[in-house]
C-alpha positions as MATLAB code, in Angstrom:
seq = 'MKGIILAAGYATRLYPLTKNMPKPLIRIAKVPIIERILLKFSGLDKMDQIFIVTNKKFYPHFEKWLKDYRDKQKDNLEITIVDDGTETNRDRLGPVGDITLVLEKFNIQEDVIVLAGDNLFELDLKKMCEASEKNKASVLGAYKFKSLDNVRNKFGVILVDENKKVLDFEEKPRAPKSTSAATAIYLFRKEVLEHITALYNNPHDKEINVGEIIPWLLKNKIPVYCEYLSFWFDIGSHEDLEKANAFFKG';
ca = [
      37.079   36.349   15.419;
      39.947   33.921   15.917;
      43.591   34.005   14.870;
      45.723   31.070   13.777;
      49.511   31.303   13.565;
      51.117   28.442   11.649;
      54.309   27.439   13.461;
      54.574   23.672   13.024;
      57.365   23.553   10.457;
      60.864   22.235   11.130;
      62.792   24.929    9.194;
      65.451   22.543    7.902;
      66.893   25.213    5.599;
      67.968   27.140    8.695;
      69.902   24.287   10.310;
      71.808   24.214   12.626;
      70.071   27.302   14.070;
      66.631   25.671   14.085;
      67.630   22.090   14.828;
      66.593   22.521   18.456;
      64.666   25.801   18.324;
      61.507   26.698   16.386;
      61.930   29.354   13.730;
      59.207   31.683   15.132;
      61.198   32.034   18.369;
      64.286   33.320   16.555;
      64.963   36.926   17.505;
      64.927   39.603   14.839;
      66.564   42.757   16.203;
      66.194   41.281   19.730;
      62.462   40.515   19.387;
      61.174   36.972   18.679;
      59.457   36.663   15.300;
      56.301   35.348   16.978;
      55.997   38.484   19.114;
      56.328   40.748   16.094;
      53.498   38.789   14.477;
      51.295   38.960   17.568;
      51.557   42.755   17.504;
      49.614   42.700   14.246;
      46.539   41.441   16.105;
      46.514   44.360   18.536;
      43.651   46.754   17.960;
      41.334   44.190   16.381;
      38.284   44.567   18.608;
      36.641   41.334   17.445;
      39.764   39.204   17.958;
      39.464   37.250   21.209;
      41.691   34.179   20.842;
      44.836   33.194   18.976;
      45.944   29.612   18.334;
      49.631   28.975   17.707;
      49.965   25.579   16.011;
      53.283   23.864   16.537;
      54.555   20.286   16.532;
      55.257   17.815   19.308;
      59.001   18.475   19.160;
      58.716   22.228   19.709;
      55.563   22.330   21.850;
      57.592   22.649   25.118;
      59.553   25.561   23.628;
      56.349   27.480   22.909;
      54.877   26.655   26.307;
      57.971   28.094   27.988;
      57.924   31.159   25.721;
      54.226   31.766   26.450;
      54.791   31.639   30.197;
      57.430   34.369   29.878;
      55.404   36.344   27.324;
      52.353   36.564   29.584;
      54.431   38.460   32.133;
      54.864   41.324   29.649;
      51.717   40.910   27.538;
      49.874   44.229   27.192;
      46.592   43.015   25.706;
      43.958   40.576   26.917;
      44.149   38.165   23.998;
      43.860   34.529   24.948;
      46.729   32.552   23.419;
      46.513   28.773   23.055;
      49.425   26.580   21.971;
      48.266   23.603   19.893;
      50.379   20.465   19.380;
      49.675   18.917   15.974;
      51.250   15.624   17.104;
      53.996   15.419   14.487;
      57.635   14.815   15.380;
      59.590   15.051   12.129;
      59.635   17.001    8.884;
      58.523   13.843    7.062;
      55.214   13.391    8.895;
      54.119   17.046    9.200;
      50.466   17.804    8.517;
      51.160   20.828    6.355;
      49.549   24.272    6.645;
      46.002   23.304    5.644;
      46.217   20.222    7.857;
      47.108   22.408   10.826;
      44.337   24.895   10.031;
      41.843   22.034    9.789;
      43.080   20.625   13.094;
      42.304   23.898   14.877;
      38.959   24.437   13.133;
      37.720   20.964   14.016;
      39.284   20.552   17.470;
      37.940   23.870   18.734;
      34.735   23.881   16.667;
      35.461   27.314   15.221;
      32.519   28.889   13.423;
      33.578   32.508   13.041;
      35.923   34.543   10.865;
      39.580   33.508   11.096;
      42.809   35.358   10.346;
      45.640   32.979    9.433;
      49.277   34.097    9.516;
      52.455   32.125    8.904;
      54.793   32.078   11.879;
      57.770   33.130    9.761;
      56.336   36.113    7.854;
      57.164   39.679    8.873;
      55.140   42.338    7.119;
      53.550   45.750    7.209;
      49.796   45.695    6.765;
      47.133   46.955    9.122;
      44.895   43.931    9.605;
      42.004   46.333   10.157;
      42.174   47.059    6.429;
      41.661   43.366    5.714;
      38.666   43.304    8.043;
      37.204   46.388    6.389;
      37.738   44.935    2.920;
      36.104   41.690    4.025;
      33.044   43.517    5.347;
      32.788   45.775    2.307;
      32.998   42.931   -0.217;
      31.480   40.149    1.905;
      34.471   38.031    0.961;
      37.663   36.479    2.244;
      40.836   38.545    1.824;
      44.494   37.692    1.299;
      47.595   39.803    1.776;
      49.685   40.316   -1.360;
      53.021   41.907   -2.145;
      53.701   43.571   -5.478;
      57.226   42.969   -6.768;
      58.988   45.115   -9.343;
      59.321   42.513  -12.091;
      57.996   39.171  -13.251;
      61.409   37.616  -12.625;
      60.978   38.316   -8.901;
      57.993   35.949   -8.720;
      58.723   33.445  -11.497;
      58.885   29.875  -10.094;
      59.020   31.298   -6.552;
      55.603   32.333   -5.228;
      51.893   31.896   -5.679;
      50.934   34.657   -8.119;
      47.551   36.359   -8.215;
      45.785   38.346  -10.903;
      43.308   40.977   -9.671;
      40.872   43.441  -11.219;
      40.626   47.183  -10.553;
      38.725   46.510   -7.312;
      41.389   44.086   -6.038;
      39.138   41.097   -6.586;
      41.229   37.986   -7.222;
      40.605   36.604  -10.697;
      43.309   33.952  -10.857;
      45.912   32.190   -8.702;
      48.888   30.164   -9.941;
      51.414   28.385   -7.736;
      55.014   29.231   -8.732;
      54.242   29.774  -12.427;
      56.963   29.751  -15.092;
      55.051   32.439  -16.970;
      53.473   34.663  -14.281;
      50.561   36.885  -15.281;
      51.427   39.591  -12.757;
      54.062   40.624  -10.212;
      51.659   40.233   -7.257;
      52.666   37.426   -4.899;
      50.232   35.908   -2.423;
      51.692   35.970    1.075;
      50.787   33.762    4.032;
      48.296   36.337    5.356;
      44.620   35.437    5.077;
      41.251   36.422    6.462;
      38.786   33.598    5.897;
      35.116   34.350    6.466;
      33.212   31.860    8.562;
      31.114   30.670    5.622;
      34.207   29.368    3.769;
      35.682   27.344    6.631;
      33.820   24.234    5.567;
      35.476   24.517    2.155;
      38.913   24.545    3.814;
      38.216   21.388    5.796;
      36.705   19.780    2.681;
      39.905   20.534    0.756;
      42.012   18.835    3.424;
      39.678   15.885    3.845;
      39.696   15.183    0.098;
      42.198   12.424   -0.784;
      45.681   13.908   -1.233;
      49.188   12.452   -1.359;
      51.173   15.484   -0.175;
      50.800   18.332    2.268;
      48.514   21.151    1.166;
      49.879   24.674    1.315;
      47.614   27.448    2.510;
      47.820   29.188   -0.876;
      46.044   26.217   -2.437;
      42.890   27.289   -0.622;
      42.523   30.266   -2.980;
      42.127   28.390   -6.297;
      39.895   25.938   -4.430;
      37.599   28.802   -3.388;
      37.678   30.356   -6.857;
      36.804   26.990   -8.372;
      33.758   26.920   -6.103;
      32.711   30.437   -7.245;
      33.588   31.977   -3.883;
      34.982   35.535   -4.171;
      38.359   36.499   -2.718;
      39.882   39.997   -2.539;
      43.359   41.233   -1.661;
      45.115   43.986    0.271;
      48.705   44.952   -0.465;
      51.621   44.966    1.991;
      54.163   47.773    2.071;
      56.955   45.349    3.026;
      57.295   41.592    3.470;
      59.962   39.202    4.739;
      59.372   35.475    4.314;
      62.049   34.071    6.636;
      63.206   30.925    4.881;
      66.982   31.168    4.778;
      69.975   32.593    6.625;
      70.117   35.342    4.014;
      66.490   36.246    4.766;
      67.344   36.448    8.470;
      70.224   38.813    7.791;
      68.048   41.070    5.639;
      65.271   41.170    8.255;
      67.714   41.929   11.051;
      69.238   44.788    9.071;
      65.793   46.173    8.255;
      64.450   46.137   11.809;
      67.672   47.470   13.303;
      67.222   50.454   10.993;
];
């Protein structure tokens, strides 16, 4: 099993903080976001390599971080920094472009866990692996909000049955069918990887977000299930940073 951490964005909403520093290297309660995410992979026996996809601008930052991180790394996971070749927010490949880059460049043909490099969450990834094995399906992480207003026009919203099988996915709907938001946490089984690359290689005029993979799979009659998070921070603004810092400081 492989891991992919998406860290190629330019985080313009966090300027000037992220003008010359990648968002995943920002410290939350003294610990870089990327290191909090890497902890989620610990204990996954089948996980043997993690790819962190960044851009040309921030590639040196991640290389320097990795050199320092290896001095204190407690597991044996192989970590590879991948440069997607982009230099500005205007020419970025987008999440599915970066996933496709890794899949094709490294000829990956096994299950993959994909995490966004700016999401902090509580979910044992072993539960996703168990759900995947039980249902023979890909699995996404979801967070259940208290009201429809919390997700309206903001997140990809999923509708699930009593077994947590995903029945429907809508991107930022005005009239959401549930309060369950899809997060940037995915386990894709090896047999669906070709569908991801096919989605990216289809003609498109904008970047493709990772959530768009789900309706693509459903359209192709490929089952997807979900597991719920107990907490979730999508670090997109200075306000989000303040909330995450307060939470992790306790």
